Residue, then its C-alpha position, 0 to 999 in steps of 0.5 A: m329300453k321299452i317297458n309296457g310300450s314306454f321308454l325307460n331311462v335306466f339312469q333316472r334316479p328314484n326319489i330318495n330322501p336325503i340320508n342323515k349322515v350324522c346318524f348313519k356316518f358310515t352308510n357307504l359300508a352298509p350291506l347292499p341288496f346284492d354283494t359286491v366284490s372287494f379287491g383288497a388283499n385277502k387279508k381284508a377287513e374282518t367281520l366284527i366278532k363278539p366273544e361269547n357271553q360278552p355284551t356289546d354296547v350297540e349304541k356306540i356302533p354305527t347302525s350300518y355295522q350292527d347287523k355284522i356283529l356275530s357271536r362265534s356260535e353264529a359263525v358258519n362252519l369253516k369246512l363248508a366254506k372251504g368246500l365252497y372255495q374249492e368249488a369256486d375254483y371252477a367258476m373262477n377259471k371259467l370267468r377268466f376263460i370268458l374274459k380272455q376270449t372276450f378281451g384277447g390280449i389284455p392281461v388277466i392278473d390274479i390278485d394273489a399272484p406273487n408278482r402281482e404288483e410287477l404285472e400291474t405296473l407292466a400292464i399300466n405302462q404298456n396298455s394305458k395309452d392304447k387308443n384302440n383298446p382302453i382296457v389297461m388290465i383285468i384283475t381276478r380273485r375269489k374269496s378266501p374260505k374265512s371271508i366266505s364263512e364270515k359273509m355267510g354268518a353275517k347273512h345267516i346262510k347255513t347251507k351251500k345251496d343258499a350260499k350259491d343263491k345269495l352270494s354273488d361275490i365269491v368270485g369276481a373280476k375288475i376291468i380297469i379302464s383308462g380315460s374319463n369319457t364314456d367311450s371306454g366303458n361303451y367299448v367294454i360293454g360292447k365286447l360283453i354284449e357280443t359274449i352274451k349273444a354267443r351265450r358264453l355269459g349270462v347276466e342277472q343284474v347291472k348296478n351303476h354306482g354313480q353321482e349326480k353328474s351323469s358325465l361321471n358314468y362309465a357308459s352311456r344310457g343307450k349302451i346300458n339299455k342295449f346291454v340289459d336288453t341283450a341279457r334279457s333276450n339271451g337266457n336271462p329275461l329277468c335281468t335288471y338294472k339298478d341305479e345305486p349311488r353310495d354316500s362315499g361317492y364311489l364310481g363303478l359299474h358292476i355286472l352280476t353274472a348268472p351261475l358260472d360253474m358249480g352254481i357259483k355266480g360272479e361279479i364283473q366291475i368296470i372301474g377307472l384306473d385312477v378311481d381304482r387307485f384312489k379306492k385302495l386308499e379310501d378303503i383304509c380311510y373309511k375302515c379307520m373312520a369305522k374303527k373296523g378291520v384296520d391292519k395294525k400297521y396302519k395304526p398311525i393313520q387310525t390315530m389321525f382319525n380319532n379326533l375327527l370322529k368326535n365331531d359329527r360335522a367334521v365326519n360329514e365334511y370328510l364324507e363330502y371330501i371323499k365324494r369330491a375326490y372320487s369325482y376328481e379321479r374319474s375326471k382325469a384324462k387318460h393315464k400318462k406315464g410320469r404324470n403327477e399322480g396326486f389326489l384331490p387336496i382338501p377344498d377351501d370350503l371344507n374344515i378338515p385337518e391338513a393331516l387328513d389330506f389324501n396326499n398326506i395319508a398316501k405318503l404316510k401309507k407308503q412309508i408304512d408299507n416300505k417299512k414293513n417290506n424292507p425295514t432295514a432300508f427304511k431305517k437307513k433312509e430315516e437315519n440319512 
């Protein structure tokens, strides 16, 4: 990519001073300059809401959460959020249509579909070994009215127009790929370049959430340069690229779209199959560490983290464990049915309680989920 006659390496990292993780323990949760789509269930972590006239000891709250604490009087009218949610249906349908046109034959699954888990399992078994098409499946979703209301309140947005201008995660899609090299991501980017050239999709920004190792990127530098240049020359001359590593080490390539329909924008994520699987578990872990929005059923997991949170060094070591775990998942070969799906064990150089090994947490989570979905069967299993 040329700017003022010189080539720009879009993967070049700016000079950033090291973050003091003791003071900012949970900066991977800090609000980003642009929103990103959360693909957890719609019963996601909720914004902290302070009861009226009840003081909050902000010194005990991680810095990255202090601006998310709302009084009920600051919450946005739910009726306005419901209106946005209804209008977002048009944008969501258009995004699905664009993705189906671009990646014909790949299943596009709505996250709220009643049989979503069965559809995802079927997609993994059918598509994860396709050498000609590395895309396993595409997951789509739109924010719930409650989540839209809370997000608008957190950002002090009071009008529908401002919400459409400033929120990019009302609708979103996640393109899940298999394979650890850049060929898979380059394939996805190449198909999207064709869609941009056909003027079916506009792009406002590309964000790379990466780590120090360039080999962990989802697409090559040259392909990203071409993608941004194509977006600029096809309707969005101000399209930008941003290298935005997270303290958690999360690995994903995010594309923020121009307005799709009714003025509502969307976000497309490109993420590895194994990385996505790990992120679902890591989401629970960092909510436990932040003591924020954890589903009540996961209280046993929350309890396991309580002692860890008393020691700043232990917290930093666990953040390092999370970062290495993301790298471990990204480096796995193509997904194969029957392969050992274990997560990264605790490295020997990190002093972390064995109970907080991701494999142990995953096992406990599975037991909790099975108990909720089929308490009778779970009880019989325990008795045996």
